[in-house]
C-alpha positions as CSV (number, residue, x, y, z in Angstrom):
1,M,83.2,58.5,120.9
2,E,86.6,57.5,119.6
3,A,87.6,57.2,116.0
4,D,87.4,53.7,114.6
5,S,89.7,53.8,111.6
6,I,91.1,56.1,108.9
7,E,91.7,55.5,105.2
8,L,94.7,57.1,103.6
9,E,94.8,58.0,99.9
10,P,97.9,59.7,98.3
11,V,97.2,63.0,96.6
12,A,97.1,62.7,92.9
13,R,100.4,63.5,91.1
14,Y,101.0,65.3,87.8
15,T,103.9,64.8,85.4
16,E,105.8,67.6,83.7
17,S,103.5,67.3,80.7
18,G,100.5,68.0,82.9
19,A,99.2,64.4,82.7
20,K,97.7,63.0,85.8
21,T,99.3,59.8,87.1
22,P,97.7,57.3,89.5
23,P,98.7,57.5,93.2
24,D,101.2,55.0,94.7
25,P,99.4,51.8,95.7
26,G,99.4,50.3,99.1
27,F,97.4,52.7,101.1
28,S,94.1,51.4,102.4
29,L,93.0,51.0,105.9
30,R,95.0,52.5,108.8
31,R,94.3,52.9,112.4
32,C,93.1,56.2,113.8
33,P,94.6,57.5,117.1
34,T,92.7,56.1,119.9
35,K,92.1,59.5,121.4
36,C,91.5,62.6,119.3
37,P,93.0,66.0,120.1
38,E,90.9,68.9,121.5
39,S,90.7,71.2,118.5
40,L,91.3,71.5,114.8
41,K,93.6,74.3,113.6
42,L,94.9,74.9,110.1
43,G,98.5,75.9,109.6
44,S,99.4,79.3,108.2
45,S,99.6,79.6,104.5
46,R,99.5,82.3,101.8
47,V,99.7,82.7,98.0
48,A,103.4,82.4,97.3
49,H,105.4,84.0,94.6
50,V,107.4,81.0,93.5
51,Q,108.4,79.8,90.0
52,G,105.6,78.0,88.3
53,A,103.2,78.4,91.3
54,S,99.5,78.4,91.3
55,A,97.6,80.0,94.2
56,I,96.0,77.9,96.9
57,I,92.5,79.0,98.0
58,G,92.1,76.9,101.2
59,I,90.7,73.6,102.2
60,A,87.2,72.3,101.3
61,V,85.7,70.5,104.2
62,R,82.7,68.3,103.6
63,W,80.6,67.5,106.7
64,V,79.3,63.9,106.6
65,P,76.0,62.9,108.4
66,T,76.4,63.2,112.1
67,W,74.6,64.7,115.0
68,G,73.5,68.3,114.2
69,D,75.3,71.3,112.9
70,G,79.0,72.3,113.2
71,E,80.5,75.7,113.3
72,I,83.7,77.3,111.8
73,S,85.2,80.3,113.4
74,M,87.0,82.4,110.8
75,R,88.6,85.7,111.9
76,E,85.7,86.5,114.2
77,K,83.3,85.8,111.4
78,P,81.5,82.5,112.4
79,I,80.1,80.4,109.6
80,T,77.6,77.7,110.5
81,A,77.5,74.5,108.4
82,T,75.0,71.8,108.2
83,P,75.8,68.2,107.2
84,H,76.8,67.8,103.6
85,D,77.8,71.4,103.2
86,D,81.2,72.2,101.7
87,I,83.1,74.9,103.6
88,M,86.0,76.8,102.2
89,V,88.4,77.5,105.0
90,P,91.4,79.9,105.0
91,P,94.6,78.3,106.2
92,D,94.6,80.0,109.6
93,A,91.0,79.2,110.5
94,V,90.1,77.2,113.6
95,L,87.5,74.4,113.3
96,S,85.4,73.8,116.4
97,N,83.8,70.4,117.0
98,P,84.2,69.1,113.5
99,R,83.1,65.5,114.3
100,C,83.6,63.4,111.1
101,I,85.0,65.2,108.1
102,I,86.3,64.6,104.7
103,H,88.8,67.2,103.4
104,R,90.6,67.8,100.2
105,P,92.9,70.6,98.8
106,V,91.2,73.1,96.5
107,F,93.4,74.5,93.8
108,P,93.3,75.7,90.2
109,T,94.2,73.1,87.5
110,P,97.9,72.6,88.0
111,R,100.4,72.4,85.1
112,V,103.3,70.7,86.8
113,T,103.4,69.1,90.2
114,P,106.5,67.3,91.4
115,E,106.0,63.6,91.9
116,L,105.8,62.4,95.5
117,P,108.4,59.6,96.0
118,P,107.1,56.5,97.7
119,T,109.7,56.9,100.4
120,S,108.1,60.1,101.5
121,L,104.9,58.2,102.6
122,P,104.6,56.5,106.0
123,T,104.3,52.8,106.2
124,R,101.9,53.1,109.1
125,L,100.0,55.7,111.1
126,P,100.8,55.0,114.8
127,T,98.2,55.0,117.4
128,S,98.5,57.4,120.3
129,S,97.8,57.2,124.0
130,S,94.5,58.1,125.5
131,S,95.8,61.6,126.2
132,S,93.7,64.4,124.8
133,S,96.7,66.6,124.1
134,S,97.4,67.9,120.6
135,P,99.8,65.9,118.4
136,D,103.4,66.9,118.5
137,L,104.2,66.9,114.8
138,S,102.6,68.1,111.7
139,S,104.0,66.6,108.5
140,S,103.9,68.4,105.2
141,I,105.5,68.4,101.7
142,D,106.6,71.4,99.8
143,H,106.1,71.8,96.0
144,P,105.6,74.8,93.8
145,H,102.0,74.3,92.6
146,L,99.7,73.4,95.4
147,S,99.6,73.3,99.1
148,V,100.0,69.8,100.4
149,V,97.5,68.6,102.9
150,S,99.1,66.9,105.9
151,I,97.9,65.3,109.1
152,A,99.5,65.9,112.4
153,C,100.1,62.8,114.5
154,S,102.0,62.0,117.6
155,S,105.0,60.2,116.2
156,C,105.1,60.5,112.4
157,E,108.6,60.1,111.1
158,R,108.2,61.1,107.5
159,S,106.5,63.9,105.5
160,F,103.6,62.6,103.4
161,A,100.6,63.9,101.5
162,F,97.2,62.3,101.4
163,R,93.4,62.7,101.6
164,F,91.8,61.1,104.6
165,T,88.3,59.9,105.3
166,F,87.0,58.9,108.7
167,L,84.9,55.8,108.0
168,S,82.8,55.6,111.2
169,P,81.1,58.3,113.2
170,C,83.4,59.9,115.7
171,K,83.6,63.1,117.8
172,M,87.1,63.7,116.5
173,K,89.2,66.8,116.7
174,G,92.6,66.8,115.0
175,V,95.3,69.1,113.7
176,L,95.4,69.8,109.9
177,S,98.0,72.0,108.2
178,L,98.0,73.4,104.7
179,S,101.3,74.9,103.5
180,L,102.8,76.0,100.3
181,L,106.3,76.7,101.7
182,P,107.3,76.0,105.3
183,L,108.7,79.5,105.8
184,L,105.6,81.3,104.6
185,A,104.0,81.9,108.0
186,A,101.9,85.0,107.3
187,P,98.1,84.6,107.3
188,S,96.6,84.0,103.9
189,P,95.2,87.1,102.2
190,I,92.4,85.1,100.7
191,L,89.2,84.5,102.7
192,V,86.5,82.2,101.4
193,D,82.8,82.2,102.0
194,T,80.7,79.2,102.9
195,I,80.0,77.1,99.8
196,H,77.3,74.5,99.7
197,R,77.4,71.1,98.0
198,D,78.2,71.3,94.3
199,A,78.6,75.1,94.4
200,A,81.6,77.2,93.4
201,P,83.5,79.1,96.1
202,I,83.2,82.8,96.5
203,L,86.6,84.4,97.2
204,S,87.4,87.6,98.9
205,S,90.5,89.2,100.5
206,H,90.7,90.5,104.0
207,N,93.0,93.3,102.9
208,S,90.8,94.8,100.2
209,K,87.7,96.9,100.1
210,E,84.8,95.1,98.4
211,V,82.6,96.7,95.7
212,P,79.1,95.8,97.1
213,D,77.2,93.1,95.1
214,S,79.9,93.0,92.4
215,Y,81.5,89.8,91.3
216,I,84.1,88.4,88.9
217,V,83.1,84.9,87.7
218,V,85.9,82.6,86.2
219,F,85.0,79.6,84.1
220,K,86.6,76.2,84.3
221,K,89.4,75.4,81.9
222,N,87.2,73.0,79.9
223,V,84.6,75.6,79.0
224,S,84.6,76.4,75.3
225,P,84.2,80.0,73.9
226,A,80.8,79.0,72.6
227,S,79.7,77.6,76.0
228,A,81.1,80.7,77.7
229,A,79.0,83.0,75.4
230,A,75.9,80.9,76.0
231,H,76.5,81.1,79.8
232,Q,76.8,84.9,79.6
233,V,73.5,85.1,77.7
234,W,71.9,82.9,80.4
235,V,73.2,84.9,83.3
236,Q,71.9,88.2,81.7
237,D,68.5,86.6,81.1
238,L,68.5,85.3,84.7
239,H,69.4,88.8,85.9
240,T,66.5,90.3,84.0
241,T,64.0,87.7,85.3
242,V,65.1,88.2,88.9
243,M,65.0,92.0,88.6
244,A,61.4,91.8,87.3
245,K,60.4,89.7,90.3
246,R,62.1,92.2,92.7
247,S,60.3,95.1,91.0
248,L,56.9,93.4,91.7
249,R,57.8,92.8,95.3
250,K,59.0,96.4,95.8
251,R,55.6,97.8,94.8
252,N,54.4,96.9,98.3
253,Q,57.4,98.3,100.0
254,F,57.4,101.7,101.7
255,P,59.6,103.7,101.8
256,F,60.9,102.7,98.4
257,K,64.3,101.2,98.5
258,N,66.6,101.8,95.5
259,D,68.6,98.7,95.1
260,A,68.9,98.3,91.4
261,F,71.5,95.9,90.0
262,D,73.3,96.5,86.7
263,G,73.8,92.9,85.6
264,L,76.6,91.8,83.3
265,K,79.4,94.3,83.1
266,H,82.5,92.8,81.3
267,T,83.3,89.5,79.6
268,Y,86.8,88.2,79.6
269,D,88.9,86.0,77.3
270,I,92.5,86.7,77.9
271,A,94.5,84.9,75.2
272,G,92.4,81.7,75.8
273,S,94.0,81.3,79.3
274,I,91.3,82.7,81.4
275,M,87.6,83.2,80.5
276,G,84.8,84.6,82.5
277,Y,82.8,87.8,83.2
278,S,82.0,90.3,85.9
279,G,78.8,92.1,86.9
280,H,76.6,93.6,89.5
281,F,74.2,90.9,90.7
282,D,71.5,90.2,93.2
283,E,72.2,87.5,95.7
284,E,69.6,85.2,94.1
285,V,71.4,85.4,90.8
286,I,74.9,84.8,92.3
287,E,73.6,81.8,94.1
288,Q,72.4,80.2,90.9
289,V,75.6,81.2,89.1
290,R,77.8,79.5,91.7
291,R,75.9,76.2,91.1
292,H,76.4,76.3,87.4
293,P,78.7,73.6,86.2
294,D,80.7,76.0,84.0
295,V,82.0,78.0,87.0
296,Q,85.4,77.4,88.6
297,Y,85.1,80.1,91.3
298,I,83.6,83.6,92.0
299,E,85.7,86.5,93.3
300,K,84.1,89.5,95.0
301,D,85.0,92.6,93.1
302,S,87.2,95.0,95.1
303,E,88.7,98.5,94.9
304,V,92.1,99.3,93.4
305,H,94.0,102.5,93.6
306,A,97.1,104.2,92.3
307,W,100.3,103.6,94.3
308,D,101.6,107.2,94.7
309,E,102.5,109.6,97.4
310,P,102.7,113.3,96.3
311,V,105.6,115.3,97.7
312,T,107.2,118.7,97.1
313,E,108.3,119.2,93.5
314,N,112.0,119.5,92.6
315,N,113.8,119.7,89.2
316,A,116.0,116.6,89.2
317,P,114.9,113.5,87.3
318,W,117.5,111.5,89.2
319,G,115.8,108.2,88.6
320,L,116.9,108.0,85.0
321,A,120.5,108.7,86.1
322,R,120.4,106.0,88.8
323,V,119.3,103.2,86.4
324,S,122.1,104.0,84.1
325,H,124.9,104.1,86.7
326,R,126.3,101.1,88.6
327,D,127.6,103.1,91.6
328,S,125.9,105.5,93.9
329,L,125.3,108.8,92.2
330,T,127.7,111.7,92.7
331,M,127.5,115.4,92.1
332,G,128.9,114.7,88.6
333,T,126.4,111.9,87.8
334,F,123.1,112.5,89.6
335,N,121.5,114.3,86.7
336,K,123.2,112.4,83.8
337,Y,121.3,109.6,82.1
338,L,123.3,107.3,79.8
339,Y,121.2,105.6,77.2
340,A,121.0,104.2,73.6
341,A,119.5,106.8,71.3
342,N,117.1,104.2,69.7
343,G,115.9,102.9,73.1
344,G,112.3,101.9,72.9
345,E,112.0,102.1,69.1
346,G,109.5,99.6,67.7
347,V,108.0,98.8,71.1
348,D,104.5,99.5,72.3
349,V,103.9,100.1,76.0
350,Y,100.4,99.8,77.5
351,V,100.1,102.0,80.6
352,I,97.1,100.6,82.5
353,D,96.2,103.5,84.8
354,T,94.2,106.7,84.9
355,G,94.9,107.6,81.2
356,T,97.6,109.7,79.6
357,N,97.9,113.3,78.6
358,I,98.6,112.3,75.0
359,E,99.1,115.9,73.9
360,H,102.1,116.5,76.1
361,V,105.1,117.7,74.2
362,D,107.4,115.2,75.9
363,F,105.7,112.3,74.0
364,E,106.5,113.8,70.6
365,G,103.3,112.3,69.2
366,R,104.1,108.8,70.3
367,A,101.3,108.7,72.9
368,H,98.0,107.3,71.9
369,W,94.6,106.8,73.5
370,G,94.0,103.0,73.7
371,K,90.8,102.3,75.7
372,T,88.6,103.7,78.4
373,I,87.2,100.9,80.6
374,P,85.1,102.6,83.4
375,T,81.6,103.0,82.1
376,G,80.7,106.6,81.2
377,D,84.2,108.0,81.7
378,D,86.0,110.3,79.3
379,D,89.1,109.6,77.2
380,V,91.2,112.0,79.3
381,D,93.5,111.7,82.3
382,G,91.8,113.7,84.9
383,N,94.2,112.6,87.7
384,G,97.8,112.8,86.4
385,H,99.0,109.6,87.8
386,G,98.9,107.7,84.4
387,T,100.5,110.6,82.6
388,H,103.3,110.7,85.1
389,C,103.9,106.9,84.6
390,S,103.8,107.3,80.8
391,G,106.4,110.1,80.9
392,T,108.8,107.9,83.0
393,V,108.3,105.1,80.5
394,A,108.7,106.9,77.2
395,G,109.1,110.7,77.5
396,K,111.7,112.5,75.5
397,K,113.2,114.2,78.6
398,Y,111.7,112.2,81.5
399,G,111.5,108.7,80.0
400,V,113.7,105.6,80.1
401,A,112.8,104.3,76.6
402,K,112.7,107.6,74.7
403,K,111.4,106.2,71.4
404,A,108.7,103.8,72.6
405,N,105.0,104.2,71.8
406,V,102.6,104.6,74.7
407,Y,99.0,103.4,74.7
408,A,96.7,104.7,77.5
409,V,94.4,102.1,79.0
410,K,92.2,103.9,81.4
411,V,91.0,101.7,84.3
412,L,91.0,104.2,87.1
413,R,88.9,107.2,87.4
414,S,90.0,110.8,88.1
415,N,90.2,110.2,91.9
416,G,92.8,107.4,91.3
417,S,90.5,104.6,92.3
418,G,88.6,101.9,90.4
419,S,87.4,98.4,90.5
420,M,89.3,95.1,90.1
421,S,86.9,94.0,87.4
422,D,87.8,97.1,85.3
423,V,91.5,96.4,85.8
424,V,91.1,92.8,84.6
425,K,89.2,94.1,81.5
426,G,92.0,96.6,80.9
427,V,94.6,93.7,81.0
428,E,92.4,91.8,78.6
429,W,92.3,94.7,76.2
430,A,96.0,95.2,76.3
431,A,96.6,91.5,75.6
432,G,94.2,91.6,72.7
433,A,95.8,94.7,71.2
434,H,99.2,93.1,71.5
435,L,98.1,89.9,69.7
436,S,96.4,92.0,67.0
437,K,99.6,94.0,66.5
438,M,101.6,90.7,66.2
439,V,99.2,89.4,63.6
440,E,99.3,92.6,61.6
441,A,103.1,92.8,61.8
442,R,103.4,89.2,60.4
443,K,100.8,89.9,57.7
444,K,102.4,93.1,56.5
445,G,106.0,92.0,57.1
446,N,106.6,94.8,59.6
447,K,109.9,93.6,61.0
448,A,110.4,96.8,62.9
449,F,107.8,95.9,65.5
450,K,109.9,94.6,68.5
451,G,107.1,93.6,70.9
452,S,105.0,95.0,73.7
453,A,105.4,95.9,77.4
454,A,102.9,97.1,80.0
455,N,102.9,99.0,83.3
456,M,100.5,98.7,86.1
457,S,101.3,101.1,88.9
458,L,98.2,100.3,90.8
459,G,96.9,97.7,93.3
460,G,94.6,96.6,96.0
461,G,94.1,93.6,98.2
462,K,94.9,90.0,97.0
463,S,93.0,89.2,93.8
464,F,93.4,85.7,92.5
465,T,91.7,86.7,89.3
466,L,93.9,89.8,88.6
467,D,97.1,87.7,89.1
468,L,95.8,85.1,86.7
469,A,94.9,87.8,84.2
470,V,98.4,89.3,84.4
471,N,100.0,85.9,84.0
472,A,97.8,85.1,81.0
473,A,98.8,88.5,79.4
474,V,102.5,87.6,79.9
475,D,101.8,84.2,78.4
476,A,100.4,86.1,75.4
477,G,103.7,87.9,75.0
478,I,103.4,91.1,77.0
479,H,106.4,92.0,79.2
480,F,104.7,93.3,82.4
481,A,106.0,95.6,85.2
482,V,103.8,96.0,88.3
483,A,104.2,98.1,91.4
484,A,105.0,96.3,94.7
485,G,102.8,98.6,96.7
486,N,103.2,101.4,99.3
487,D,102.2,99.8,102.6
488,N,105.7,98.9,103.8
489,A,104.4,95.3,103.9
490,D,104.8,91.9,102.2
491,A,104.1,92.4,98.4
492,C,102.8,88.8,98.3
493,N,99.6,89.9,99.9
494,Y,98.8,92.4,97.1
495,S,97.7,92.2,93.5
496,P,99.0,92.5,90.9
497,A,102.2,92.5,92.9
498,A,101.9,88.8,93.6
499,A,101.6,87.9,89.9
500,E,104.5,85.5,89.4
501,K,105.2,86.2,85.7
502,A,105.3,90.0,86.0
503,V,108.3,92.0,87.2
504,T,107.3,93.3,90.6
505,V,109.1,96.5,91.4
506,G,109.9,98.1,94.8
507,A,111.0,101.7,95.3
508,S,114.4,103.0,96.1
509,T,115.7,106.5,97.1
510,L,118.4,108.8,95.9
511,A,120.4,107.7,99.0
512,D,120.2,104.1,97.8
513,E,117.8,103.0,100.5
514,R,114.5,101.1,100.3
515,A,111.9,103.8,100.3
516,Y,110.1,103.9,103.6
517,F,106.7,103.1,102.1
518,S,107.9,100.4,99.6
519,N,106.5,96.9,100.0
520,Y,109.1,94.1,100.1
521,G,109.4,90.3,100.4
522,K,110.0,87.4,98.0
523,C,107.4,88.6,95.5
524,T,109.5,91.8,95.0
525,D,111.7,91.0,92.0
526,I,113.7,94.2,91.7
527,F,114.0,97.8,92.9
528,A,114.0,101.1,90.9
529,P,113.9,104.8,91.8
530,G,110.5,105.8,93.3
531,L,111.0,108.8,95.6
532,N,110.7,112.4,94.4
533,I,110.4,111.4,90.7
534,L,109.9,114.2,88.1
535,S,107.8,113.5,85.1
536,T,105.0,114.7,82.8
537,W,101.7,115.8,84.2
538,I,98.2,117.1,83.3
539,G,96.8,120.6,82.9
540,S,98.9,121.6,79.9
541,K,101.1,120.1,77.3
542,Y,104.1,121.3,79.2
543,A,103.1,120.4,82.8
544,V,105.4,118.4,85.1
545,N,105.1,117.2,88.6
546,T,107.2,115.3,91.2
547,I,105.6,112.5,93.1
548,S,106.7,109.4,95.0
549,G,105.6,105.7,95.2
550,T,106.2,102.3,93.8
551,S,104.0,103.6,91.1
552,M,107.0,105.7,90.0
553,A,109.4,102.8,90.4
554,S,107.4,100.4,88.2
555,P,107.5,102.6,85.0
556,H,111.3,102.8,85.2
557,V,111.3,99.0,84.8
558,A,108.5,99.0,82.2
559,G,110.6,101.5,80.3
560,L,113.6,99.2,80.7
561,L,111.6,96.3,79.3
562,A,110.7,98.3,76.3
563,Y,114.3,99.6,76.1
564,F,115.8,96.1,76.1
565,L,113.2,94.8,73.6
566,S,114.2,97.6,71.2
567,L,117.8,96.6,71.3
568,Q,117.0,93.3,69.5
569,P,118.3,93.2,65.9
570,E,115.4,93.5,63.4
571,Q,114.2,90.1,62.1
572,D,115.6,90.7,58.6
573,S,119.0,91.6,60.0
574,A,122.0,89.2,59.6
575,F,122.2,89.4,63.4
576,A,118.6,88.5,64.1
577,V,117.9,86.2,67.0
578,S,114.7,84.7,68.4
579,P,112.4,87.2,70.1
580,I,113.1,87.6,73.8
581,S,110.3,86.0,75.8
582,P,109.0,87.7,78.9
583,A,110.4,85.0,81.1
584,K,113.9,85.3,79.5
585,L,113.9,89.1,79.6
586,K,112.8,89.1,83.3
587,K,115.6,86.6,84.1
588,D,118.2,88.7,82.1
589,M,117.1,92.0,83.8
590,I,117.6,90.5,87.2
591,A,120.9,88.8,86.3
592,I,122.5,92.1,85.1
593,A,121.1,94.3,87.9
594,T,123.3,95.9,90.5
595,K,123.4,93.6,93.6
596,N,123.4,94.8,97.3
597,A,123.4,98.5,96.4
598,L,120.5,99.3,98.7
599,T,120.1,99.6,102.5
600,D,117.1,98.7,104.7
601,I,116.3,95.6,102.6
602,P,114.7,92.8,104.7
603,A,116.5,89.4,104.7
604,D,113.9,87.7,102.5
605,T,113.9,90.5,99.9
606,P,116.1,90.5,96.8
607,N,118.6,93.4,97.1
608,I,118.6,94.2,93.3
609,L,118.6,97.6,91.6
610,A,117.6,97.9,88.0
611,W,120.3,98.9,85.4
612,N,120.0,99.8,81.7
613,G,123.4,98.7,80.4
614,G,125.1,102.0,80.9
615,G,124.2,103.4,77.5
616,S,125.3,100.4,75.4
617,S,123.0,99.6,72.4
618,N,124.2,95.9,72.2
619,Y,121.8,93.7,74.1
620,T,124.1,90.7,73.9
621,A,127.0,92.6,75.2
622,I,124.9,94.0,78.1
623,I,123.8,90.5,79.1
624,Q,127.4,89.2,78.9
625,Q,128.5,91.7,81.4
626,G,126.4,90.0,84.0
627,G,125.6,91.4,87.5
628,Y,127.6,93.9,89.5
629,E,128.2,93.7,93.3
630,A,128.0,97.1,94.9
631,T,130.4,98.1,97.7
632,R,129.6,100.2,100.8
633,P,125.9,100.5,99.9
634,G,124.3,103.9,100.6
635,N,127.3,105.8,101.9
636,K,128.1,107.8,98.8
637,A,124.5,108.3,98.0
638,A,123.7,109.5,101.5
639,Q,126.6,112.1,101.3
640,L,125.3,113.2,97.9
641,T,121.8,113.6,99.2
642,E,123.1,115.8,102.0
643,K,125.1,117.9,99.5
644,I,122.1,118.3,97.2
645,E,119.8,119.3,100.1
646,K,122.3,121.9,101.3
647,L,122.7,123.1,97.7
648,G,119.0,123.5,97.4
649,Q,118.8,125.3,100.7
650,N,121.6,127.7,99.6
651,T,119.9,128.3,96.2
652,A,116.6,129.0,97.9
653,S,118.2,131.4,100.3
654,Q,120.0,133.2,97.4
655,L,116.8,133.4,95.4
656,G,114.9,134.7,98.4
657,A,117.5,137.5,98.8
658,I,117.3,138.4,95.1
659,Y,113.5,138.5,95.3
660,S,113.6,140.8,98.2
661,E,116.0,143.1,96.4
662,I,113.8,143.2,93.3
663,K,110.7,143.8,95.4
664,D,112.4,146.6,97.3
665,A,113.6,148.2,94.0
666,F,110.1,148.3,92.6
667,T,108.3,149.3,95.7
668,I,107.1,152.9,95.7
């Protein structure tokens, strides 16, 4: 059966103030192509790291009454839908035999969406011939907040955005595309399960490992704190009731199956920007939760882990030297760090990781235990990863900001792994601690407090919730540095690397190359040393270790954030200025960085190496210097690396000879 007609309706627009405006008039009934194409295929899309962007989840497809069920094939995971079901579809899914559909974009509440000019909309939708071939053009519109739905037709001349409804039954197959930016062709990292009518979607990521039966629930923006609290009481009561029913059913089961569920785990309220909770729930509970009117979406909890790669220890903290020199390091500069003596003073840095060895001498008493998030875990770093990061941030010998305070926020266990829900809770705790410190400073007139930074050298698959949490913490005033990841892949497919308001850091080498493991892409804002980095460790208050990873690069930048914050004049000074916002400092740090210093940087990746101002203590003067264009990237550094390696080999050989002589001298 052929399509009879199609109704076009422009996508709603939003002004810069966030107010919704009515769509342009003049779009009512249009003709449908006389012959529909053979299949439906959604264009590639992904969560993009663009200024002011919100992530796109997919397309919600509502099946209207027709003849029987339909099927969606999604990465070899078929999902069957009955009429009236809502289906969340990833952008690269193929829809088979869709018949009549209504579709709409699904996205978080946007803040600003550019207006769609009337001239960008077609005056007519041309009919096609009776050929069953696929359309030859897919129109789309790009803007920074939501993917624009577009329909592909045989001869559309302009790009336009609209929702469409087939008004009469038809066995139609057409081409739909959903795109955030036309150049972003990689598959979306977000997968979405089937959702039924009036139910919230359940999100997951194809590049993450799920924590079984564990979920993160995010409330809608209009849910009040009181309603959120009432909802959380309701869900725990519901969990208790369902568990009681399960217990009765299991009495007749043999052998006994231990499938206990823990219920509510964490509640979230990150500076009023994102509210929700996480927990370990039975399927019956989560099905009722997703139908609750308070719920925006549900995300499957997933594993996160530290981004590090242990290597052989050496004795050169070259990373500090590199961020304080414009040119490639030489034999005279590779171990010399130029810095302002008060760098980091008055700034708190939250290291969200495995914890910190707060007794280590390199912290001089400036390291504090903040919070342990994993249930039943100890207030101690049993891994070393967090201690290493803290040392690079604020250690006396190994740190960038040598006067900063460090607060350990333990979200990963001793094996370096944890859950996304624990990480989100750690971000919430850091944001709350920062806001409390701000209130206390104002109340007591503590003008020496310069602000807060945070480091997260961890990550996992794409998590919409973690990215939102980090962005909310930045909105609360925390300057965030996050690791790009160690998979030699696009950082946009990882969280929190894709959080647009954080500073996402890739790793560089002593030879001024992109480290072979470092992620890259448009979501990578800046690079910093990350290979063979010496810093503090666990086991004693003097322990050190050398490891590699973007985990080691990120704390260099977190230290720089604290360093630059500390260079602000105190608020009672005659030179006092407005506090530096996270967005402003991120922009300034990128602007003054060393450009084109690195090799092996993909074309779509910023070739930017972090710089601390070369030892200057005048923030304004540092910013006024602007950026620096490197020449002959990598050549001098490669030669230096070769010299250092030869020197190390010669030293090892000489020490070996001395050891042999001593051994022979004392051998009876």
